[in-house]
TIPA-383037 format. One line per field, with one value per residue: y, z, x of N, C-alpha, C in turn; residue number from 1; residue in one letter. Coordinates in nm, 3 decimals. Atoms other than C-alpha are relative to their C-alpha. Example, Ala and Ser with C-alpha at 12.3 -4.5 7.8 and 13.67 -1.06 7.14 Angstrom:
# residues 2
n.y (-0.119	-0.119) $
n.z (0.000	-0.006) $
n.x (0.089	-0.082) $
ca.y (-0.450	-0.106) $
ca.z (0.780	0.714) $
ca.x (1.230	1.367) $
c.y (0.120	0.109) $
c.z (0.000	0.073) $
c.x (0.090	-0.077) $
nr (1	2) $
rest (A	S) $
END
This chain:
# residues 236
n.y (0.076	-0.084	0.050	-0.029	-0.124	0.009	-0.117	-0.085	-0.076	0.070	-0.040	-0.065	-0.048	0.049	-0.045	0.116	-0.053	0.009	0.117	-0.020	0.116	0.103	0.113	0.073	0.035	-0.088	-0.149	-0.072	-0.135	-0.076	-0.066	-0.053	0.037	-0.120	0.017	0.075	-0.069	-0.010	-0.095	-0.087	0.051	0.073	0.159	0.062	0.095	0.119	0.078	0.081	-0.037	0.064	0.105	0.084	0.113	0.008	-0.123	0.038	0.043	-0.087	-0.087	0.088	0.035	-0.124	-0.017	0.109	-0.023	-0.109	0.053	0.101	-0.077	-0.070	0.087	0.018	-0.120	-0.024	0.092	-0.039	-0.116	0.049	0.048	-0.122	0.009	-0.140	-0.092	-0.079	0.090	0.037	-0.021	0.034	-0.053	0.085	-0.032	0.031	-0.009	-0.112	-0.005	-0.128	-0.039	-0.013	0.134	0.116	0.080	0.029	-0.058	0.009	-0.140	0.003	-0.124	-0.015	0.026	-0.098	0.054	0.134	0.095	0.146	0.058	0.125	0.048	0.146	0.093	0.000	-0.140	-0.067	-0.131	0.026	-0.086	-0.087	0.057	0.046	0.103	0.133	0.026	0.063	0.141	0.073	0.027	0.106	0.108	0.036	0.057	0.142	0.074	-0.007	0.079	0.157	0.041	0.004	-0.117	-0.104	-0.135	-0.052	-0.105	-0.107	-0.132	-0.103	-0.130	-0.013	-0.127	0.001	0.090	0.135	0.024	0.038	0.097	0.016	0.088	0.122	0.119	0.116	0.126	0.112	0.127	0.047	-0.109	-0.065	-0.145	-0.052	0.007	-0.029	0.112	0.117	0.128	0.062	-0.029	-0.128	-0.015	0.052	-0.094	-0.111	0.022	0.036	-0.136	-0.079	0.009	-0.046	-0.120	-0.021	-0.001	0.135	0.089	0.121	0.095	-0.011	0.107	-0.016	0.111	0.091	-0.010	-0.124	0.002	-0.099	0.063	-0.104	-0.109	-0.106	-0.150	-0.084	0.006	0.095	0.110	0.076	0.127	0.054	0.153	0.046	0.150	0.063	0.020	-0.114	-0.136	-0.119	-0.108	-0.141	-0.090	-0.138	-0.082	-0.130) $
n.z (0.131	0.123	0.086	-0.075	-0.010	-0.095	-0.046	-0.086	-0.049	-0.091	0.023	0.132	0.028	0.136	0.069	0.049	0.083	0.140	0.039	0.068	0.096	-0.048	0.057	-0.024	-0.144	-0.089	0.034	-0.062	-0.027	-0.036	-0.135	-0.032	-0.136	-0.103	-0.126	0.039	0.090	0.137	-0.009	0.104	0.112	0.027	-0.016	0.047	-0.071	0.088	-0.098	0.068	0.021	-0.107	0.071	0.089	-0.052	-0.064	-0.095	-0.140	-0.003	0.087	-0.066	-0.036	0.128	0.064	-0.074	0.038	0.130	-0.004	-0.070	0.086	0.094	-0.041	-0.020	0.132	0.041	-0.067	0.069	0.130	-0.016	-0.023	0.128	0.077	0.147	0.023	-0.090	-0.084	-0.103	0.003	-0.136	-0.026	-0.105	-0.101	-0.067	-0.132	-0.035	-0.086	-0.038	0.006	-0.134	-0.041	0.036	-0.027	0.124	0.038	0.148	0.012	0.022	0.044	0.079	0.139	0.102	0.114	0.118	-0.008	0.122	-0.035	0.080	0.046	-0.082	-0.032	0.114	0.095	0.076	-0.027	0.071	0.007	0.087	-0.073	-0.080	-0.118	0.030	0.010	-0.135	-0.083	0.045	-0.055	-0.141	-0.004	0.037	-0.108	-0.112	0.016	-0.019	-0.144	-0.077	0.059	0.072	-0.086	0.010	0.107	-0.041	0.116	-0.011	-0.044	0.049	-0.088	0.036	0.045	-0.044	0.062	-0.060	0.002	0.009	-0.117	0.024	-0.104	0.032	0.076	-0.009	-0.019	0.034	-0.056	0.036	-0.106	-0.008	-0.120	-0.019	0.020	0.152	0.121	0.014	0.075	-0.021	0.098	0.113	0.009	0.022	0.130	0.096	-0.002	0.067	0.131	0.063	-0.035	0.105	-0.073	0.042	-0.036	-0.149	-0.035	0.017	0.063	-0.110	-0.073	0.027	0.056	-0.013	0.121	0.061	0.028	0.092	-0.019	-0.071	-0.029	0.087	-0.032	-0.014	-0.075	-0.154	-0.077	0.005	-0.147	0.013	-0.122	-0.002	-0.049	-0.027	0.042	0.144	0.065	-0.038	0.021	0.024	-0.016	0.037	-0.077	0.088	-0.027) $
n.x (-0.045	-0.017	0.112	0.127	0.046	0.099	0.090	-0.086	0.103	0.093	0.129	0.015	0.142	0.034	0.120	0.069	0.090	-0.025	-0.072	-0.122	-0.001	0.083	-0.005	0.129	0.006	-0.079	-0.004	-0.119	0.016	-0.116	-0.012	-0.121	-0.050	0.016	-0.089	-0.106	-0.105	0.049	0.114	-0.004	-0.038	0.119	0.010	0.096	0.075	0.052	0.106	0.077	0.134	0.084	0.072	-0.072	-0.010	-0.132	-0.026	-0.042	-0.132	-0.086	-0.103	-0.096	-0.074	-0.084	-0.123	-0.078	-0.054	-0.109	-0.107	-0.076	-0.056	-0.121	-0.117	-0.035	-0.081	-0.140	-0.092	-0.021	-0.080	-0.129	-0.068	-0.041	0.010	0.044	-0.076	0.093	0.068	0.134	0.051	0.136	0.080	0.042	0.130	0.033	0.149	0.034	0.148	0.069	0.036	0.154	0.072	-0.095	-0.035	-0.141	-0.054	-0.154	-0.044	-0.128	-0.060	0.045	-0.113	0.029	-0.042	0.049	-0.011	0.010	-0.095	0.062	0.110	-0.025	0.036	-0.094	-0.005	-0.135	-0.053	-0.143	-0.035	-0.090	-0.105	0.066	0.093	-0.083	-0.051	0.102	0.017	-0.113	0.015	0.095	-0.061	-0.080	0.075	0.033	-0.109	-0.045	0.066	-0.003	0.114	0.095	0.065	-0.014	0.048	0.052	0.076	-0.091	0.052	-0.036	-0.049	-0.141	-0.066	-0.133	-0.091	0.043	0.151	0.078	0.105	0.113	0.112	-0.033	0.065	-0.088	0.056	-0.076	0.055	0.107	0.098	0.020	0.012	0.132	0.076	-0.085	-0.109	0.077	-0.054	-0.103	0.065	-0.044	-0.137	-0.027	0.050	-0.087	-0.120	0.036	-0.015	-0.124	-0.103	-0.128	-0.062	-0.146	-0.017	0.020	-0.119	0.032	-0.006	0.117	0.082	0.129	0.081	-0.012	0.123	0.050	0.115	0.094	0.114	0.084	0.010	-0.093	0.060	-0.099	0.047	-0.048	0.106	0.018	0.055	0.068	0.026	0.122	-0.012	-0.145	0.004	0.043	-0.076	0.068	-0.098	0.049	-0.109	-0.013	-0.047	-0.054) $
ca.y (0.449	0.604	0.399	0.557	0.877	0.943	1.163	1.292	1.455	1.369	1.559	1.690	1.883	1.693	1.848	1.574	1.783	1.748	1.421	1.428	1.092	0.782	0.428	0.152	0.082	0.373	0.763	1.007	1.352	1.621	1.785	1.962	1.861	2.069	1.918	1.798	1.871	1.850	2.118	2.320	2.073	1.878	1.527	1.286	1.074	0.734	0.559	0.255	0.320	0.217	-0.110	-0.260	-0.620	-0.568	-0.296	-0.481	-0.622	-0.335	-0.141	-0.438	-0.560	-0.211	-0.200	-0.549	-0.457	-0.142	-0.316	-0.591	-0.335	-0.125	-0.432	-0.515	-0.150	-0.130	-0.438	-0.300	0.038	-0.150	-0.279	0.081	0.004	0.365	0.679	0.805	0.676	0.493	0.583	0.449	0.657	0.511	0.550	0.541	0.449	0.756	0.798	1.076	1.269	1.313	0.979	0.769	0.619	0.475	0.648	0.610	0.935	0.986	1.303	1.416	1.320	1.571	1.494	1.166	0.871	0.520	0.284	-0.063	-0.251	-0.584	-0.724	-0.655	-0.305	-0.108	0.233	0.158	0.450	0.652	0.575	0.566	0.360	0.088	0.119	0.032	-0.276	-0.379	-0.338	-0.557	-0.812	-0.805	-0.858	-1.203	-1.293	-1.147	-1.348	-1.679	-1.664	-1.622	-1.258	-0.973	-0.598	-0.429	-0.151	0.095	0.455	0.778	1.105	1.188	1.437	1.559	1.330	1.018	0.877	0.838	0.544	0.481	0.224	-0.062	-0.410	-0.741	-1.052	-1.383	-1.747	-1.795	-1.486	-1.330	-0.965	-0.893	-0.841	-0.688	-0.998	-1.218	-1.492	-1.729	-1.671	-1.308	-1.333	-1.556	-1.325	-1.030	-1.179	-1.279	-0.910	-0.824	-0.728	-0.707	-0.372	-0.234	-0.214	-0.594	-0.855	-1.176	-1.360	-1.260	-1.556	-1.563	-1.766	-2.084	-2.057	-1.729	-1.679	-1.419	-1.508	-1.173	-0.878	-0.615	-0.273	0.026	0.019	-0.202	-0.543	-0.694	-1.028	-1.159	-1.537	-1.654	-2.025	-2.257	-2.281	-1.940	-1.578	-1.243	-0.974	-0.617	-0.320	-0.008	0.265	0.542) $
ca.z (1.097	0.775	0.593	0.806	0.810	1.127	1.268	1.537	1.679	1.933	1.785	1.466	1.333	1.046	0.796	0.758	0.553	0.233	0.091	-0.026	-0.190	-0.184	-0.284	-0.285	0.098	0.238	0.232	0.307	0.456	0.492	0.824	0.997	1.313	1.627	1.877	1.841	1.609	1.294	1.434	1.145	0.882	0.687	0.744	0.626	0.795	0.642	0.775	0.645	0.491	0.742	0.651	0.469	0.498	0.598	0.852	1.175	1.066	0.834	1.096	1.220	0.857	0.750	1.039	0.966	0.600	0.671	0.915	0.664	0.382	0.570	0.657	0.283	0.184	0.447	0.273	-0.071	0.025	0.161	-0.193	-0.310	-0.647	-0.652	-0.516	-0.342	-0.051	-0.052	0.264	0.399	0.576	0.905	1.002	1.346	1.490	1.628	1.783	1.707	2.042	1.998	1.798	1.923	1.578	1.469	1.191	1.058	1.060	0.868	0.697	0.375	0.062	-0.229	-0.590	-0.578	-0.831	-0.865	-0.986	-0.989	-0.859	-0.718	-1.026	-1.230	-1.381	-1.402	-1.479	-1.583	-1.812	-1.573	-1.360	-1.047	-1.208	-1.298	-0.948	-0.795	-1.033	-0.911	-0.557	-0.617	-0.774	-0.496	-0.246	-0.376	-0.383	-0.027	0.115	-0.052	-0.252	0.023	-0.038	-0.306	-0.199	-0.459	-0.515	-0.475	-0.490	-0.321	-0.364	-0.562	-0.399	-0.482	-0.228	-0.274	-0.270	0.003	-0.005	0.142	0.132	-0.001	-0.052	0.067	-0.114	0.064	-0.005	0.311	0.266	0.593	0.511	0.461	0.162	-0.073	-0.029	-0.326	-0.218	-0.438	-0.720	-0.698	-0.681	-0.987	-1.177	-1.081	-1.199	-1.537	-1.618	-1.468	-1.706	-1.556	-1.607	-1.526	-1.151	-1.141	-1.091	-1.296	-0.957	-0.818	-0.807	-0.986	-0.939	-1.161	-1.227	-1.398	-1.546	-1.566	-1.295	-1.229	-1.434	-1.461	-1.321	-1.191	-0.869	-0.590	-0.625	-0.290	-0.243	0.005	0.040	0.078	0.074	0.011	-0.354	-0.424	-0.419	-0.466	-0.638	-0.566	-0.711	-0.522	-0.764	-0.664) $
ca.x (1.399	1.506	1.229	0.952	0.754	0.558	0.278	0.508	0.179	-0.091	-0.390	-0.535	-0.842	-1.008	-1.251	-1.493	-1.721	-1.536	-1.393	-1.036	-1.055	-1.279	-1.257	-1.518	-1.444	-1.244	-1.268	-1.016	-1.034	-0.785	-0.676	-0.413	-0.201	-0.282	-0.032	0.325	0.635	0.413	0.164	0.041	0.135	-0.141	-0.251	-0.499	-0.774	-0.866	-1.191	-1.359	-1.701	-1.968	-2.133	-1.842	-1.794	-1.426	-1.480	-1.409	-1.074	-0.945	-0.739	-0.535	-0.455	-0.353	-0.101	0.029	0.079	0.271	0.489	0.582	0.620	0.864	1.084	1.087	1.174	1.447	1.602	1.558	1.706	2.000	2.085	2.148	2.016	1.877	2.052	1.737	1.517	1.210	0.997	0.673	0.407	0.335	-0.035	-0.151	-0.503	-0.644	-1.010	-1.242	-1.309	-1.691	-1.801	-1.515	-1.488	-1.160	-0.938	-0.598	-0.404	-0.087	0.110	-0.037	0.157	0.184	0.259	0.056	0.126	0.037	0.293	0.129	-0.175	-0.219	-0.365	-0.077	-0.151	0.197	0.327	0.680	0.736	0.951	1.247	1.038	0.789	1.056	1.205	0.875	0.837	1.174	1.078	0.777	0.990	1.244	0.983	0.902	1.262	1.340	1.063	1.161	0.855	0.614	0.508	0.472	0.469	0.260	-0.005	0.277	0.164	0.273	0.455	0.770	1.008	1.339	1.507	1.301	0.942	0.692	0.460	0.112	-0.160	0.054	-0.070	0.110	0.008	0.099	0.068	-0.150	-0.347	-0.290	-0.292	-0.658	-0.897	-0.637	-0.419	-0.526	-0.308	-0.081	-0.326	-0.254	0.110	0.118	-0.112	0.099	0.409	0.242	0.251	0.588	0.861	1.212	1.394	1.745	1.672	1.575	1.851	1.868	1.927	1.606	1.362	1.011	0.706	0.733	0.353	0.267	-0.071	-0.337	-0.602	-0.756	-0.873	-0.604	-0.726	-0.536	-0.749	-0.703	-0.872	-1.020	-1.139	-1.394	-1.389	-1.732	-1.671	-1.375	-1.478	-1.616	-1.471	-1.604	-1.387	-1.436	-1.220	-1.134	-1.071	-0.827) $
c.y (0.069	-0.027	0.040	0.145	0.003	0.118	0.099	0.104	-0.077	0.042	0.069	0.045	-0.049	0.063	-0.118	0.033	-0.021	-0.126	0.032	-0.095	-0.110	-0.128	-0.086	-0.047	0.094	0.143	0.063	0.151	0.067	0.056	0.073	-0.040	0.130	-0.007	-0.100	0.068	0.017	0.120	0.103	-0.057	-0.098	-0.150	-0.047	-0.090	-0.087	-0.087	-0.092	0.038	-0.086	-0.107	-0.096	-0.148	-0.023	0.097	-0.029	-0.035	0.095	0.057	-0.094	-0.047	0.114	0.005	-0.120	0.015	0.105	-0.049	-0.101	0.089	0.080	-0.083	-0.039	0.119	0.023	-0.086	0.046	0.138	-0.030	-0.041	0.120	-0.014	0.144	0.094	0.091	-0.101	-0.019	-0.011	-0.046	0.081	-0.089	0.056	-0.044	-0.014	0.084	-0.031	0.149	0.032	-0.023	-0.154	-0.112	-0.106	-0.010	0.063	-0.041	0.140	-0.013	0.146	0.002	-0.011	0.081	-0.090	-0.155	-0.072	-0.124	-0.072	-0.144	-0.029	-0.138	-0.108	-0.011	0.107	0.064	0.142	-0.006	0.083	0.106	-0.090	-0.043	-0.110	-0.138	-0.038	-0.064	-0.141	-0.078	-0.024	-0.098	-0.136	-0.060	-0.048	-0.146	-0.068	0.016	-0.091	-0.148	-0.045	-0.011	0.142	0.088	0.131	0.064	0.114	0.105	0.127	0.109	0.123	0.008	0.131	-0.004	-0.100	-0.146	-0.003	-0.039	-0.093	-0.004	-0.095	-0.117	-0.125	-0.124	-0.112	-0.129	-0.133	-0.064	0.105	0.061	0.150	0.071	-0.009	0.032	-0.112	-0.113	-0.122	-0.036	0.031	0.149	0.035	-0.058	0.089	0.120	-0.021	-0.042	0.117	0.081	-0.015	0.045	0.137	0.029	-0.005	-0.153	-0.063	-0.140	-0.115	-0.006	-0.114	0.061	-0.113	-0.111	-0.017	0.147	-0.006	0.112	-0.058	0.101	0.120	0.105	0.131	0.073	-0.001	-0.118	-0.110	-0.051	-0.109	-0.050	-0.154	-0.039	-0.157	-0.050	-0.006	0.123	0.131	0.104	0.103	0.133	0.105	0.142	0.087	0.136	0.061) $
c.z (-0.113	-0.095	0.051	0.006	0.105	0.018	0.073	0.074	0.081	-0.036	-0.126	-0.005	-0.143	-0.058	-0.066	-0.100	-0.153	-0.014	-0.084	-0.117	0.049	-0.090	0.023	0.156	0.098	-0.067	0.079	0.007	0.041	0.137	0.013	0.150	0.094	0.108	-0.045	-0.100	-0.138	0.026	-0.120	-0.128	-0.044	0.015	-0.070	0.101	-0.086	0.090	-0.107	-0.019	0.075	-0.079	-0.083	0.066	0.070	0.117	0.122	-0.012	-0.074	0.068	0.033	-0.141	-0.061	0.083	-0.027	-0.143	-0.001	0.075	-0.091	-0.131	0.035	0.035	-0.139	-0.080	0.062	-0.072	-0.140	0.007	0.032	-0.119	-0.074	-0.141	-0.062	0.098	0.069	0.087	-0.023	0.158	0.012	0.102	0.098	0.056	0.140	0.022	0.094	0.028	0.013	0.143	0.027	-0.035	0.054	-0.108	-0.019	-0.131	-0.002	-0.048	-0.046	-0.071	-0.151	-0.108	-0.125	-0.120	-0.031	-0.145	0.047	-0.107	-0.050	0.077	0.041	-0.096	-0.112	-0.100	0.047	-0.073	0.007	-0.105	0.041	0.092	0.129	-0.020	-0.021	0.133	0.080	-0.052	0.051	0.149	0.011	-0.022	0.108	0.126	0.016	0.028	0.149	0.091	-0.041	-0.069	0.066	-0.010	-0.122	0.050	-0.134	0.030	0.064	-0.068	0.115	-0.073	-0.046	0.050	-0.045	0.067	0.013	-0.015	0.126	-0.033	0.085	-0.052	-0.087	0.015	0.011	-0.032	0.061	-0.041	0.101	0.018	0.141	0.018	-0.052	-0.133	-0.113	-0.017	-0.083	0.004	-0.117	-0.145	-0.050	-0.038	-0.143	-0.121	-0.009	-0.088	-0.159	-0.081	0.022	-0.105	0.063	-0.071	0.062	0.157	0.060	-0.011	-0.052	0.102	0.084	-0.037	-0.041	0.026	-0.123	-0.068	-0.031	-0.099	0.053	0.080	0.054	-0.105	0.042	-0.011	0.076	0.144	0.063	0.013	0.150	-0.033	0.122	-0.030	0.061	0.051	-0.045	-0.158	-0.077	0.051	-0.077	-0.027	0.008	-0.035	0.053	-0.098	0.056	-0.106) $
c.x (0.002	-0.105	-0.133	-0.031	-0.120	-0.076	0.083	-0.104	-0.090	-0.141	-0.009	-0.144	-0.029	-0.123	-0.075	-0.122	0.025	0.110	0.128	0.021	-0.100	0.014	-0.123	-0.016	0.059	-0.030	0.102	-0.034	0.121	-0.012	0.131	0.048	-0.013	0.094	0.116	0.090	-0.058	-0.125	0.007	0.000	-0.144	0.010	-0.129	-0.076	-0.072	-0.101	-0.055	-0.150	-0.094	-0.086	0.082	0.019	0.149	0.030	0.069	0.151	0.109	0.123	0.122	0.082	0.080	0.129	0.094	0.074	0.116	0.122	0.079	0.061	0.122	0.123	0.054	0.074	0.121	0.106	0.038	0.092	0.153	0.104	0.060	0.006	-0.045	0.081	-0.101	-0.068	-0.128	-0.053	-0.145	-0.070	-0.046	-0.120	-0.004	-0.147	-0.030	-0.164	-0.054	-0.055	-0.167	-0.071	0.072	0.019	0.147	0.033	0.145	0.026	0.144	0.032	-0.061	0.119	-0.041	0.056	-0.033	0.012	-0.022	0.080	-0.026	-0.117	0.037	-0.054	0.092	0.015	0.138	0.016	0.153	0.072	0.113	0.101	-0.050	-0.091	0.074	0.067	-0.113	-0.029	0.109	-0.014	-0.102	0.049	0.082	-0.067	-0.015	0.135	0.057	-0.080	-0.006	-0.135	-0.141	-0.094	0.016	-0.060	-0.049	-0.106	0.067	-0.051	0.042	0.052	0.141	0.054	0.145	0.106	-0.037	-0.141	-0.043	-0.118	-0.117	-0.081	0.066	-0.065	0.123	-0.082	0.082	-0.055	-0.099	-0.101	-0.041	-0.019	-0.128	-0.051	0.072	0.098	-0.080	0.078	0.100	-0.045	0.041	0.142	0.042	-0.057	0.075	0.125	-0.016	0.006	0.127	0.099	0.127	0.062	0.134	0.013	-0.012	0.134	-0.038	0.001	-0.117	-0.103	-0.144	-0.090	0.006	-0.132	-0.034	-0.105	-0.109	-0.143	-0.090	-0.008	0.107	-0.056	0.105	-0.037	0.031	-0.101	0.000	-0.078	-0.060	-0.026	-0.122	-0.004	0.129	-0.001	-0.040	0.079	-0.072	0.099	-0.078	0.122	-0.032	0.079	0.048	0.069) $
nr (1	2	3	4	5	6	7	8	9	10	11	12	13	14	15	16	17	18	19	20	21	22	23	24	25	26	27	28	29	30	31	32	33	34	35	36	37	38	39	40	41	42	43	44	45	46	47	48	49	50	51	52	53	54	55	56	57	58	59	60	61	62	63	64	65	66	67	68	69	70	71	72	73	74	75	76	77	78	79	80	81	82	83	84	85	86	87	88	89	90	91	92	93	94	95	96	97	98	99	100	101	102	103	104	105	106	107	108	109	110	111	112	113	114	115	116	117	118	119	120	121	122	123	124	125	126	127	128	129	130	131	132	133	134	135	136	137	138	139	140	141	142	143	144	145	146	147	148	149	150	151	152	153	154	155	156	157	158	159	160	161	162	163	164	165	166	167	168	169	170	171	172	173	174	175	176	177	178	179	180	181	182	183	184	185	186	187	188	189	190	191	192	193	194	195	196	197	198	199	200	201	202	203	204	205	206	207	208	209	210	211	212	213	214	215	216	217	218	219	220	221	222	223	224	225	226	227	228	229	230	231	232	233	234	235	236) $
rest (X	X	X	X	X	X	X	X	X	X	X	X	X	X	X	X	X	X	X	X	X	X	X	X	X	X	X	X	X	X	X	X	X	X	X	X	X	X	X	X	X	X	X	X	X	X	X	X	X	X	X	X	X	X	X	X	X	X	X	X	X	X	X	X	X	X	X	X	X	X	X	X	X	X	X	X	X	X	X	X	X	X	X	X	X	X	X	X	X	X	X	X	X	X	X	X	X	X	X	X	X	X	X	X	X	X	X	X	X	X	X	X	X	X	X	X	X	X	X	X	X	X	X	X	X	X	X	X	X	X	X	X	X	X	X	X	X	X	X	X	X	X	X	X	X	X	X	X	X	X	X	X	X	X	X	X	X	X	X	X	X	X	X	X	X	X	X	X	X	X	X	X	X	X	X	X	X	X	X	X	X	X	X	X	X	X	X	X	X	X	X	X	X	X	X	X	X	X	X	X	X	X	X	X	X	X	X	X	X	X	X	X	X	X	X	X	X	X	X	X	X	X	X	X	X	X	X	X	X	X	X	X	X	X	X	X) $
END
């Protein structure tokens, strides 16, 4: 699929001694593919930090989010609002040979930038920043108000942009701890400002209000009870 960038490899050597990046719940190490068509090219390994409250379900949620994000990006690319392609890195769940621990492996992204967060922070001063805000807006319209694709970040290349680690927020909160639900969607759109890439026909939530602190990092929510919630911020 034109909207996807795959490992196209079956083995990699990961340098676990040096952290390439770290968030509140996830750490990233660099490596190199050793088998397959990407042999010799750089990759990254993403693992959930041991002991995290989300560790058991993280990998499946991640794959579900990427699948839905790819569907939305494919539809957005089809509108041809921009003359370059948006691509999603497609992680795979691999297993370390010695420890048998799970990890997500995907190609390394260069020229990394962040364009918005799931709490409503935005970078909209560049053309790509504005295009990413339009993609988030379109996702709500595309899903008939059920979803919002956000936390858009990745690398800008001459022929397009490659995204990784997106967030999908849904009205039924089915996409894991970064899915802030309907409150998150309403809060996100409280801060959204339409630009030249948006279309006036695209729908917006009827309720738009600030319900979460606005931060550049990814906000995660652990629901402890039906009436209580715990907010955690992952700063990348």
